[in-house]
Structures are given as C-alpha cells and as structure tokens.
OpenMM code with the backbone's topology and positions (N, CA, C; nanometers):
from openmm import Vec3, app, unit

residues = "MET SER ARG ASN LEU GLU PRO ILE THR VAL ALA THR LEU GLN MET ALA ALA GLY LEU THR ILE ARG GLN HIS GLU PRO GLY GLY ASN THR TRP ASN PRO GLY THR CYS TRP GLN CYS THR PRO THR GLY CYS PRO GLN LEU ALA TRP ALA TYR GLU VAL ARG ASP GLY GLY ALA ALA ALA TYR PRO VAL PRO MET ARG SER".split()
positions = [
    Vec3(0.0548, -0.1294, 0.0077),
    Vec3(-0.0028, -0.0219, 0.0101),
    Vec3(0.0828, 0.1415, 0.0332),
    Vec3(0.0851, 0.1849, -0.1042),
    Vec3(0.1325, 0.3261, -0.0153),
    Vec3(0.1069, 0.4374, 0.0586),
    Vec3(0.2181, 0.5359, 0.0779),
    Vec3(0.2109, 0.5459, 0.2130),
    Vec3(0.1124, 0.6556, 0.2241),
    Vec3(0.1000, 0.7606, 0.0684),
    Vec3(-0.0290, 0.7836, 0.0392),
    Vec3(-0.1693, 0.7880, 0.1181),
    Vec3(-0.1727, 0.6364, 0.0742),
    Vec3(-0.3247, 0.5949, 0.1285),
    Vec3(-0.3219, 0.5092, 0.2137),
    Vec3(-0.2421, 0.5448, 0.3041),
    Vec3(-0.2687, 0.4885, 0.4231),
    Vec3(-0.3485, 0.5862, 0.5491),
    Vec3(-0.3921, 0.5386, 0.6358),
    Vec3(-0.4584, 0.6794, 0.7226),
    Vec3(-0.3635, 0.7304, 0.8227),
    Vec3(-0.3822, 0.8440, 0.8242),
    Vec3(-0.3640, 0.9204, 0.9160),
    Vec3(-0.3613, 0.8829, 1.0277),
    Vec3(-0.2195, 0.8708, 1.1808),
    Vec3(-0.2844, 0.7814, 1.2709),
    Vec3(-0.1727, 0.8897, 1.4076),
    Vec3(-0.2025, 0.8439, 1.4778),
    Vec3(-0.0755, 0.9432, 1.5834),
    Vec3(0.0603, 0.9177, 1.5890),
    Vec3(0.0607, 0.7408, 1.5750),
    Vec3(0.1688, 0.6993, 1.5365),
    Vec3(0.2309, 0.7500, 1.4134),
    Vec3(0.0922, 0.8085, 1.3508),
    Vec3(0.2451, 0.8564, 1.2462),
    Vec3(0.2588, 0.9819, 1.2622),
    Vec3(0.1983, 1.0698, 1.2973),
    Vec3(0.2392, 1.2025, 1.3295),
    Vec3(0.3533, 1.1955, 1.4502),
    Vec3(0.3640, 1.1216, 1.5156),
    Vec3(0.4635, 1.1380, 1.5622),
    Vec3(0.5775, 1.1125, 1.5393),
    Vec3(0.5673, 0.9909, 1.4316),
    Vec3(0.6888, 0.9438, 1.3148),
    Vec3(0.7202, 1.0923, 1.2899),
    Vec3(0.6145, 1.1519, 1.1841),
    Vec3(0.6805, 1.2710, 1.1131),
    Vec3(0.7289, 1.4146, 1.2081),
    Vec3(0.7237, 1.3888, 1.3153),
    Vec3(0.7636, 1.4904, 1.4275),
    Vec3(0.8905, 1.4369, 1.4942),
    Vec3(0.8711, 1.3104, 1.4957),
    Vec3(1.0901, 1.2895, 1.5451),
    Vec3(1.1759, 1.3376, 1.4827),
    Vec3(1.1095, 1.2711, 1.2874),
    Vec3(1.1866, 1.3235, 1.1811),
    Vec3(1.2476, 1.4458, 1.1744),
    Vec3(1.1044, 1.4792, 1.1465),
    Vec3(1.1396, 1.6656, 1.1714),
    Vec3(1.2735, 1.7316, 1.2492),
    Vec3(1.2231, 1.6851, 1.3989),
    Vec3(1.3429, 1.7310, 1.5058),
    Vec3(1.4306, 1.6660, 1.4726),
    Vec3(1.4508, 1.5464, 1.4556),
    Vec3(1.6240, 1.4858, 1.4026),
    Vec3(1.6767, 1.5671, 1.3192),
    Vec3(1.5366, 1.6222, 1.1978),
    Vec3(1.6301, 1.6989, 1.0870),
    Vec3(1.6941, 1.8052, 1.1696),
    Vec3(1.6713, 1.8977, 1.2313),
    Vec3(1.7178, 2.0087, 1.3201),
    Vec3(1.7662, 1.9811, 1.4022),
    Vec3(1.7775, 1.9112, 1.4442),
    Vec3(1.9410, 1.8680, 1.5558),
    Vec3(2.0416, 1.8870, 1.4918),
    Vec3(2.1817, 1.9502, 1.5473),
    Vec3(2.3008, 1.9338, 1.4641),
    Vec3(2.3125, 1.7741, 1.4838),
    Vec3(2.4190, 1.7403, 1.4089),
    Vec3(2.5214, 1.5810, 1.3906),
    Vec3(2.4393, 1.4463, 1.3046),
    Vec3(2.5036, 1.3464, 1.2986),
    Vec3(2.4330, 1.2655, 1.2828),
    Vec3(2.2656, 1.2320, 1.1637),
    Vec3(2.2833, 1.3154, 1.1487),
    Vec3(2.2116, 1.3548, 0.9853),
    Vec3(2.2350, 1.3898, 0.8794),
    Vec3(2.2275, 1.3970, 0.7481),
    Vec3(2.2929, 1.4368, 0.6510),
    Vec3(2.2182, 1.6036, 0.6159),
    Vec3(2.1389, 1.7114, 0.6987),
    Vec3(2.1103, 1.8372, 0.7137),
    Vec3(2.1847, 1.8544, 0.8107),
    Vec3(2.2040, 1.9979, 0.7603),
    Vec3(2.2586, 2.1131, 0.8584),
    Vec3(2.1668, 2.1655, 0.9342),
    Vec3(2.1337, 2.2351, 1.1320),
    Vec3(2.0339, 2.2448, 1.1550),
    Vec3(1.9664, 2.3811, 1.0545),
    Vec3(1.8288, 2.4540, 1.0246),
    Vec3(1.8116, 2.5531, 0.9559),
    Vec3(1.8233, 2.5438, 0.7705),
    Vec3(1.7881, 2.4032, 0.7558),
    Vec3(1.8237, 2.3966, 0.5981),
    Vec3(1.6921, 2.3369, 0.5528),
    Vec3(1.5746, 2.2919, 0.6111),
    Vec3(1.4456, 2.3096, 0.5606),
    Vec3(1.3912, 2.4396, 0.5149),
    Vec3(1.3165, 2.3968, 0.4314),
    Vec3(1.2517, 2.5216, 0.3652),
    Vec3(1.1635, 2.5369, 0.4277),
    Vec3(1.0680, 2.5671, 0.6023),
    Vec3(1.0357, 2.6424, 0.6735),
    Vec3(1.1263, 2.7501, 0.7636),
    Vec3(1.2432, 2.6543, 0.7398),
    Vec3(1.3156, 2.7426, 0.8849),
    Vec3(1.3619, 2.8900, 0.7952),
    Vec3(1.3105, 3.0482, 0.8912),
    Vec3(1.3564, 3.1714, 0.8681),
    Vec3(1.4486, 3.1970, 0.9944),
    Vec3(1.5219, 3.3407, 0.9834),
    Vec3(1.5943, 3.3851, 1.0645),
    Vec3(1.4849, 3.3448, 1.2179),
    Vec3(1.3885, 3.3990, 1.2843),
    Vec3(1.3409, 3.4086, 1.3578),
    Vec3(1.2737, 3.3195, 1.4009),
    Vec3(1.2684, 3.1819, 1.3187),
    Vec3(1.2561, 3.0089, 1.3293),
    Vec3(1.1825, 2.9389, 1.2290),
    Vec3(1.1774, 2.9109, 1.2979),
    Vec3(1.0482, 2.7547, 1.2336),
    Vec3(0.9511, 2.6281, 1.2203),
    Vec3(0.8479, 2.7281, 1.1744),
    Vec3(0.6885, 2.6761, 1.2356),
    Vec3(0.6859, 2.5320, 1.2269),
    Vec3(0.7870, 2.4441, 1.0949),
    Vec3(0.7581, 2.3219, 1.1430),
    Vec3(0.8108, 2.2466, 1.2703),
    Vec3(0.9340, 2.2648, 1.2600),
    Vec3(0.9595, 2.2727, 1.3901),
    Vec3(0.9224, 2.2865, 1.5160),
    Vec3(0.8992, 2.3748, 1.5006),
    Vec3(0.8076, 2.4434, 1.6965),
    Vec3(0.6333, 2.2885, 1.6350),
    Vec3(0.5668, 2.2746, 1.5274),
    Vec3(0.4592, 2.2156, 1.5167),
    Vec3(0.4813, 2.0578, 1.5299),
    Vec3(0.6613, 2.0121, 1.5831),
    Vec3(0.6943, 1.8841, 1.5491),
    Vec3(0.6931, 1.9193, 1.7405),
    Vec3(0.7553, 1.9720, 1.7569),
    Vec3(0.7810, 2.0120, 1.8873),
    Vec3(0.6291, 1.9815, 1.9897),
    Vec3(0.5410, 2.0478, 1.9723),
    Vec3(0.3593, 2.0244, 1.9863),
    Vec3(0.2889, 1.8833, 1.9952),
    Vec3(0.3360, 1.8728, 1.8396),
    Vec3(0.3067, 1.7181, 1.8714),
    Vec3(0.3384, 1.6205, 1.9393),
    Vec3(0.4982, 1.6559, 1.9487),
    Vec3(0.5596, 1.5879, 2.0565),
    Vec3(0.5472, 1.5523, 2.1875),
    Vec3(0.5275, 1.6321, 2.2309),
    Vec3(0.4400, 1.6885, 2.3324),
    Vec3(0.3402, 1.6576, 2.3699),
    Vec3(0.2568, 1.5985, 2.2992),
    Vec3(0.1590, 1.5798, 2.2977),
    Vec3(-0.0008, 1.6587, 2.2330),
    Vec3(0.0500, 1.7695, 2.2316),
    Vec3(-0.0484, 1.9013, 2.1541),
    Vec3(-0.0958, 1.8894, 2.0219),
    Vec3(-0.1654, 2.0020, 1.9572),
    Vec3(-0.2537, 1.9989, 1.8910),
    Vec3(-0.1581, 1.9484, 1.7088),
    Vec3(-0.2481, 1.8933, 1.6721),
    Vec3(-0.1492, 1.7782, 1.5483),
    Vec3(-0.1713, 1.8511, 1.4031),
    Vec3(-0.2742, 2.0243, 1.4222),
    Vec3(-0.2825, 2.0358, 1.2805),
    Vec3(-0.1499, 2.0805, 1.1610),
    Vec3(-0.1002, 2.0792, 1.1052),
    Vec3(0.0354, 2.1161, 1.0367),
    Vec3(0.0247, 2.2501, 0.9794),
    Vec3(0.1307, 2.3061, 1.0119),
    Vec3(0.1041, 2.4581, 0.9455),
    Vec3(0.1669, 2.4734, 0.7900),
    Vec3(0.0927, 2.5989, 0.7820),
    Vec3(0.0643, 2.5819, 0.6947),
    Vec3(0.1969, 2.6392, 0.5677),
    Vec3(0.2422, 2.5645, 0.5238),
    Vec3(0.3415, 2.5792, 0.4281),
    Vec3(0.4058, 2.6771, 0.4250),
    Vec3(0.5386, 2.8138, 0.4446),
    Vec3(0.5502, 2.9772, 0.3683),
    Vec3(0.6405, 2.8977, 0.1963),
    Vec3(0.6992, 2.8233, 0.1938),
    Vec3(0.7624, 2.7948, 0.0874),
    Vec3(0.7260, 2.6769, 0.0351),
    Vec3(0.7267, 2.6446, -0.1201),
    Vec3(0.6857, 2.4789, -0.1587),
    Vec3(0.7964, 2.4704, -0.2798),
] * unit.nanometer
topology = app.Topology()
chain = topology.addChain("A")
for resn in residues:
    res = topology.addResidue(resn, chain)
    for name in ("N", "CA", "C"):
        topology.addAtom(name, app.Element.getBySymbol(name[0]), res)
C-alpha cells in the first residue's frame, strides 16, 4: 500500500514529528540545522509543530511558507 493511501494516525504524526526534530538537530544526519524549507531567521514553524506533536498537543500541520 502506498504511504499516501495510509490513514493518518497519531503514530504517523509522531513519526513525522520525530523525523522533523532529528532533521533540525546537529550531527548524525545529512541536513544542517536551519536548512529546511520552512526555516527562517526567526524560527521554523515546522519544527514548532513537531515539538507540539511530540508534547501531545494539536496535530494541525502549519501552512507551508514556501513550496
């Protein structure tokens, strides 16, 4: 089954949030902090979303600033 056809569950959101947080951490990955499309000099709404999901908050994904 395609991942696009899978239902979005709490576990799926937590996995996505974990990947987002890991992308923004230094070392151990291929990305440098601040290199995602949502990062700005004032912060990253995608990273803020990931922390909110990790902490059990709302799961509404932020509107992309760039695509």
